[in-house]
Structures are given as structure tokens and as C-alpha cells.
DSSP file (Angstrom, degrees, kcal/mol; ACC not computed):
  #  RESIDUE AA STRUCTURE BP1 BP2  ACC     N-H-->O    O-->H-N    N-H-->O    O-->H-N    TCO  KAPPA ALPHA  PHI   PSI    X-CA   Y-CA   Z-CA
    1    1 A M              0   0    0      0, 0.0     2,-0.4     0, 0.0    24,-0.0   0.000 360.0 360.0 360.0 136.4  -26.5   12.6  -97.1
    2    2 A S        -     0   0    0      2,-0.0     2,-0.6    28,-0.0    25,-0.0  -0.965 360.0-146.3-125.8 140.9  -26.4   10.8  -93.8
    3    3 A F        -     0   0    0     -2,-0.4     2,-0.9     2,-0.0     4,-0.1  -0.925   7.7-166.8-109.4 120.4  -26.7    7.1  -93.1
    4    4 A A        -     0   0    0     -2,-0.6    -2,-0.0     2,-0.1     0, 0.0  -0.821  65.1  -9.6-106.3  92.5  -28.4    6.0  -89.9
    5    5 A G  S    S-     0   0    0     -2,-0.9    -2,-0.0     2,-0.0     0, 0.0  -0.733 109.9  -8.5 118.3-168.7  -27.7    2.4  -89.5
    6    6 A P        -     0   0    0      0, 0.0     2,-0.3     0, 0.0    -2,-0.1  -0.236  59.7-146.3 -65.6 150.9  -26.1   -0.3  -91.7
    7    7 A T        -     0   0    0     -4,-0.1     2,-0.3     0, 0.0    -4,-0.0  -0.821  10.3-126.3-114.5 158.2  -25.4    0.3  -95.3
    8    8 A A        -     0   0    0     -2,-0.3     2,-0.5     2,-0.0     0, 0.0  -0.795  10.7-138.4-103.9 145.4  -25.5   -2.1  -98.2
    9    9 A Q        -     0   0    0     -2,-0.3     2,-0.4     2,-0.0     0, 0.0  -0.908  24.7-170.8-101.6 129.3  -22.8   -2.8 -100.7
   10   10 A V        -     0   0    0     -2,-0.5     2,-0.5     2,-0.0    -2,-0.0  -0.972  17.5-143.8-125.7 131.6  -24.0   -3.1 -104.2
   11   11 A G        +     0   0    0     -2,-0.4     2,-0.3     2,-0.0    -2,-0.0  -0.828  39.4 149.1 -91.2 127.4  -22.1   -4.2 -107.3
   12   12 A A        -     0   0    0     -2,-0.5     2,-0.4     2,-0.0    -2,-0.0  -0.995  43.6-127.1-155.7 155.2  -23.1   -2.3 -110.4
   13   13 A W        -     0   0    0     -2,-0.3     2,-0.4     2,-0.0    -2,-0.0  -0.901  28.5-177.3-102.6 135.7  -21.9   -0.9 -113.7
   14   14 A V        -     0   0    0     -2,-0.4     2,-0.5     2,-0.0    -2,-0.0  -1.000  13.3-160.7-134.7 133.2  -22.4    2.8 -114.4
   15   15 A V        -     0   0    0     -2,-0.4     2,-0.7     2,-0.0    -2,-0.0  -0.968   7.1-159.6-113.1 122.8  -21.5    4.7 -117.5
   16   16 A V        -     0   0    0     -2,-0.5     3,-0.1    23,-0.1     2,-0.1  -0.904  17.3-141.9-103.9 114.6  -21.3    8.5 -117.1
   17   17 A E    >   -     0   0    0     -2,-0.7     3,-1.8     1,-0.1     2,-0.0  -0.346  28.7 -88.2 -75.4 153.6  -21.6   10.2 -120.4
   18   18 A T  T 3  S+     0   0    0      1,-0.3    -1,-0.1    -2,-0.1     3,-0.1  -0.356 115.6  30.8 -56.0 135.9  -19.6   13.2 -121.5
   19   19 A G  T 3  S+     0   0    0      1,-0.3     2,-0.3    -3,-0.1    -1,-0.3   0.358  80.6 145.2  93.1  -4.9  -21.4   16.4 -120.4
   20   20 A T    <   -     0   0    0     -3,-1.8    -1,-0.3     1,-0.1     2,-0.3  -0.503  51.9-122.8 -67.7 129.4  -23.0   14.9 -117.3
   21   21 A K  E     -A   38   0A   0     17,-0.5    17,-2.9    -2,-0.3     2,-0.4  -0.578  29.1-166.9 -74.9 132.1  -23.2   17.4 -114.5
   22   22 A I  E     +A   37   0A   0     -2,-0.3     2,-0.3    15,-0.2    15,-0.2  -0.986   9.7 174.2-124.4 127.8  -21.4   16.3 -111.3
   23   23 A E  E     -A   36   0A   0     13,-2.5    13,-3.2    -2,-0.4     2,-0.3  -0.830  10.6-157.2-122.6 165.1  -21.7   18.0 -108.0
   24   24 A F  E     -A   35   0A   0     -2,-0.3     2,-0.4    11,-0.3    11,-0.2  -0.972  11.7-161.6-142.6 159.5  -20.4   17.1 -104.6
   25   25 A E  E     -A   34   0A   0      9,-1.9     9,-2.7    -2,-0.3     2,-0.3  -0.961  18.6-141.8-140.6 121.2  -21.1   17.6 -100.9
   26   26 A A  E     -A   33   0A   0     -2,-0.4     2,-0.7     7,-0.2     7,-0.2  -0.643   5.6-156.0 -83.9 138.0  -18.4   16.9  -98.3
   27   27 A N  E  >> -A   32   0A   0      5,-3.4     5,-1.8    -2,-0.3     4,-0.9  -0.890   9.4-175.8-114.9  98.2  -19.5   15.4  -95.0
   28   28 A E  T  45S+     0   0    0     -2,-0.7     3,-0.3     1,-0.2    -1,-0.2   0.865  80.5  56.5 -63.7 -37.7  -16.9   16.4  -92.4
   29   29 A L  T  45S+     0   0    0      1,-0.2    -1,-0.2     2,-0.1    -2,-0.0   0.912 118.8  30.7 -62.1 -44.4  -18.6   14.3  -89.6
   30   30 A E  T  45S-     0   0    0      2,-0.1    -1,-0.2    -3,-0.1    19,-0.2   0.441 104.2-128.1 -93.7  -0.6  -18.4   11.1  -91.6
   31   31 A E  T  <5 +     0   0    0     -4,-0.9    18,-2.0    -3,-0.3     2,-0.3   0.942  68.8 117.8  49.6  54.4  -15.2   12.1  -93.4
   32   32 A S  E   < -AB  27  48A   0     -5,-1.8    -5,-3.4    16,-0.2     2,-0.4  -0.920  57.2-136.6-141.4 166.5  -16.9   11.2  -96.8
   33   33 A V  E     -AB  26  47A   0     14,-2.7    14,-2.8    -2,-0.3     2,-0.6  -0.997  10.5-149.8-128.9 132.3  -17.8   13.0 -100.0
   34   34 A E  E     -AB  25  46A   0     -9,-2.7    -9,-1.9    -2,-0.4     2,-0.5  -0.905  11.3-160.4-102.1 119.6  -21.1   12.4 -101.8
   35   35 A F  E     -AB  24  45A   0     10,-3.3    10,-2.5    -2,-0.6     2,-0.5  -0.873   4.3-157.0 -99.8 129.8  -20.9   12.9 -105.6
   36   36 A K  E     -AB  23  44A   0    -13,-3.2   -13,-2.5    -2,-0.5     2,-0.6  -0.935   3.1-161.1-112.0 122.2  -24.2   13.5 -107.3
   37   37 A F  E     -AB  22  43A   0      6,-2.9     2,-1.9    -2,-0.5     6,-1.6  -0.903  13.0-148.4-106.4 121.5  -24.4   12.7 -111.0
   38   38 A D  E     +A   21   0A   0    -17,-2.9   -17,-0.5    -2,-0.6     2,-0.1  -0.505  54.1 132.6 -86.6  68.7  -27.2   14.3 -113.0
   39   39 A A        -     0   0    0     -2,-1.9   -23,-0.1     2,-0.1    -2,-0.0  -0.371  67.5 -68.7-107.1-174.7  -27.5   11.3 -115.4
   40   40 A K  S    S+     0   0    0      1,-0.4    -2,-0.1    -2,-0.1     3,-0.0  -0.911 135.5  17.2-120.0 102.0  -30.4    9.3 -116.7
   41   41 A P  S    S-     0   0    0      0, 0.0    -1,-0.4     0, 0.0    -2,-0.1   0.612 108.1-129.1 -80.2 157.9  -31.3    8.0 -114.1
   42   42 A P        -     0   0    0      0, 0.0     2,-0.3     0, 0.0    -4,-0.2  -0.324  32.1-178.9 -66.4 153.1  -29.5   10.2 -111.6
   43   43 A F  E     -B   37   0A   0     -6,-1.6    -6,-2.9     2,-0.0     2,-0.3  -0.971  19.6-136.1-150.0 165.6  -27.3    8.5 -109.0
   44   44 A E  E     -B   36   0A   0     -2,-0.3     2,-0.4    -8,-0.2    -8,-0.2  -0.927   7.6-161.4-125.2 148.7  -25.1    9.3 -106.1
   45   45 A L  E     -B   35   0A   0    -10,-2.5   -10,-3.3    -2,-0.3     2,-0.5  -0.988   6.2-160.7-132.1 120.7  -21.7    7.9 -105.1
   46   46 A V  E     -B   34   0A   0     -2,-0.4     2,-0.4   -12,-0.2   -12,-0.2  -0.908  13.3-176.7-107.2 123.7  -20.4    8.2 -101.5
   47   47 A L  E     -B   33   0A   0    -14,-2.8   -14,-2.7    -2,-0.5     2,-0.0  -0.934  23.4-123.5-121.2 141.3  -16.7    7.8 -101.0
   48   48 A S  E  >  -B   32   0A   0     -2,-0.4     4,-2.4   -16,-0.2   -16,-0.2  -0.316  35.6-104.2 -70.6 164.2  -14.6    7.8  -97.8
   49   49 A R  H  > S+     0   0    0    -18,-2.0     4,-2.2     1,-0.2     5,-0.2   0.910 123.4  51.7 -56.1 -44.0  -11.8   10.3  -97.5
   50   50 A E  H  > S+     0   0    0    -19,-0.2     4,-2.1     1,-0.2    -1,-0.2   0.876 109.1  50.0 -63.0 -38.3   -9.3    7.5  -98.1
   51   51 A T  H  > S+     0   0    0      2,-0.2     4,-2.4     1,-0.2    -1,-0.2   0.885 108.2  52.4 -69.9 -38.2  -11.1    6.4 -101.3
   52   52 A V  H  X S+     0   0    0     -4,-2.4     4,-2.4     2,-0.2    -2,-0.2   0.924 110.2  49.6 -60.4 -43.5  -11.2   10.0 -102.6
   53   53 A Q  H  X S+     0   0    0     -4,-2.2     4,-1.6     1,-0.2    -2,-0.2   0.899 109.1  51.6 -62.3 -40.7   -7.4   10.2 -102.0
   54   54 A Q  H  X S+     0   0    0     -4,-2.1     4,-2.2     1,-0.2    -1,-0.2   0.905 109.6  50.0 -63.1 -40.9   -6.9    6.9 -103.9
   55   55 A C  H  X S+     0   0    0     -4,-2.4     4,-3.2     1,-0.2    -2,-0.2   0.910 107.2  54.3 -62.9 -41.7   -8.9    8.3 -106.8
   56   56 A L  H  < S+     0   0    0     -4,-2.4    -1,-0.2     1,-0.2    -2,-0.2   0.846 112.1  45.1 -60.8 -33.0   -6.8   11.4 -106.8
   57   57 A N  H  < S+     0   0    0     -4,-1.6     4,-0.5    -5,-0.2    -1,-0.2   0.857 121.0  37.2 -76.7 -36.9   -3.7    9.2 -107.1
   58   58 A L  H  X S+     0   0    0     -4,-2.2     4,-2.3     2,-0.1     3,-0.4   0.836 101.7  68.7 -88.8 -34.3   -5.1    6.9 -109.8
   59   59 A F  H  X S+     0   0    0     -4,-3.2     4,-2.7     1,-0.2     5,-0.2   0.879  97.8  51.7 -59.6 -41.5   -7.2    9.2 -112.0
   60   60 A P  H  > S+     0   0    0      0, 0.0     4,-2.2     0, 0.0    -1,-0.2   0.895 111.1  49.5 -61.6 -36.0   -4.2   11.1 -113.5
   61   61 A Q  H  > S+     0   0    0     -4,-0.5     4,-2.0    -3,-0.4    -2,-0.2   0.910 111.3  48.6 -66.1 -42.0   -2.5    7.7 -114.3
   62   62 A A  H  X S+     0   0    0     -4,-2.3     4,-2.1     2,-0.2    -1,-0.2   0.912 111.9  49.1 -64.1 -42.4   -5.7    6.5 -116.0
   63   63 A L  H  X S+     0   0    0     -4,-2.7     4,-2.6     1,-0.2    -2,-0.2   0.896 108.9  53.1 -64.1 -40.3   -6.0    9.8 -118.0
   64   64 A A  H  X S+     0   0    0     -4,-2.2     4,-2.4    -5,-0.2    -1,-0.2   0.891 108.6  50.1 -62.6 -39.5   -2.4    9.5 -119.1
   65   65 A Q  H  X S+     0   0    0     -4,-2.0     4,-2.4     2,-0.2    -1,-0.2   0.903 110.5  49.6 -65.9 -40.6   -3.0    5.9 -120.4
   66   66 A L  H  X S+     0   0    0     -4,-2.1     4,-2.4     2,-0.2    -2,-0.2   0.925 112.5  47.4 -62.1 -43.8   -6.0    7.1 -122.3
   67   67 A E  H  X S+     0   0    0     -4,-2.6     4,-2.4     2,-0.2    -2,-0.2   0.889 111.7  50.5 -65.7 -39.0   -4.0   10.0 -123.8
   68   68 A A  H  X S+     0   0    0     -4,-2.4     4,-2.3     2,-0.2    -1,-0.2   0.903 111.3  48.5 -64.9 -41.0   -1.2    7.6 -124.7
   69   69 A A  H  X S+     0   0    0     -4,-2.4     4,-1.9     2,-0.2    -2,-0.2   0.903 111.0  50.6 -65.4 -40.7   -3.6    5.2 -126.4
   70   70 A R  H  X S+     0   0    0     -4,-2.4     4,-1.9     2,-0.2    -2,-0.2   0.923 111.4  48.1 -62.0 -45.0   -5.2    8.1 -128.3
   71   71 A S  H  X S+     0   0    0     -4,-2.4     4,-0.9     1,-0.2    -2,-0.2   0.890 111.1  51.2 -64.0 -39.6   -1.8    9.3 -129.5
   72   72 A G  H  < S+     0   0    0     -4,-2.3    -1,-0.2     1,-0.2    -2,-0.2   0.846 110.2  48.7 -66.9 -34.0   -0.8    5.8 -130.5
   73   73 A Q  H  < S+     0   0    0     -4,-1.9    -1,-0.2     1,-0.2    -2,-0.2   0.837 112.0  47.3 -75.3 -33.9   -3.9    5.3 -132.6
   74   74 A S  H  <        0   0    0     -4,-1.9    -1,-0.2     1,-0.2    -2,-0.2   0.611 360.0 360.0 -85.2 -10.0   -3.7    8.5 -134.4
   75   75 A A     <        0   0    0     -4,-0.9    -1,-0.2    -5,-0.2    -2,-0.1   0.475 360.0 360.0 -83.2 360.0    0.0    8.1 -135.3
């Protein structure tokens, strides 16, 4: 996906259900990645290289907190 001109920033809540197919396409020229979610309705999320790196750093921490909470509830 390529953006020719100004882009809009939109605030929104999105819930991605378990089993949703996710694909991506890297854009080397713009140093971004477009993630495509086959949800109802489908949507796309475009992240800069820096934002993808930030997600890679934060997602394992978020997953660890979820797992810790799950372990604490079942104990």
C-alpha cells in the first residue's frame, strides 16, 4: 500500500478475535509494514519500522503478564 499525500490519524478501538488471519507486506521504500487482518470488517494497520521494533520489544512483556495473570487465577 502506498500513500500519495497527507495521511490522517484516526483514533479507534479494534478487537482482533482468536483465529483471525493476519498477513503482512513490507514496504522497503517507505520503511513500513502493512498488516492485513481478515476480520469482520477487514482492516489494515500500517506501522513504521521503528513502531514494529517497539512492538517486538513490548509484545513479549505483554504476553508474559497475561500468562502470569492466568497462572495466578488458576492457582
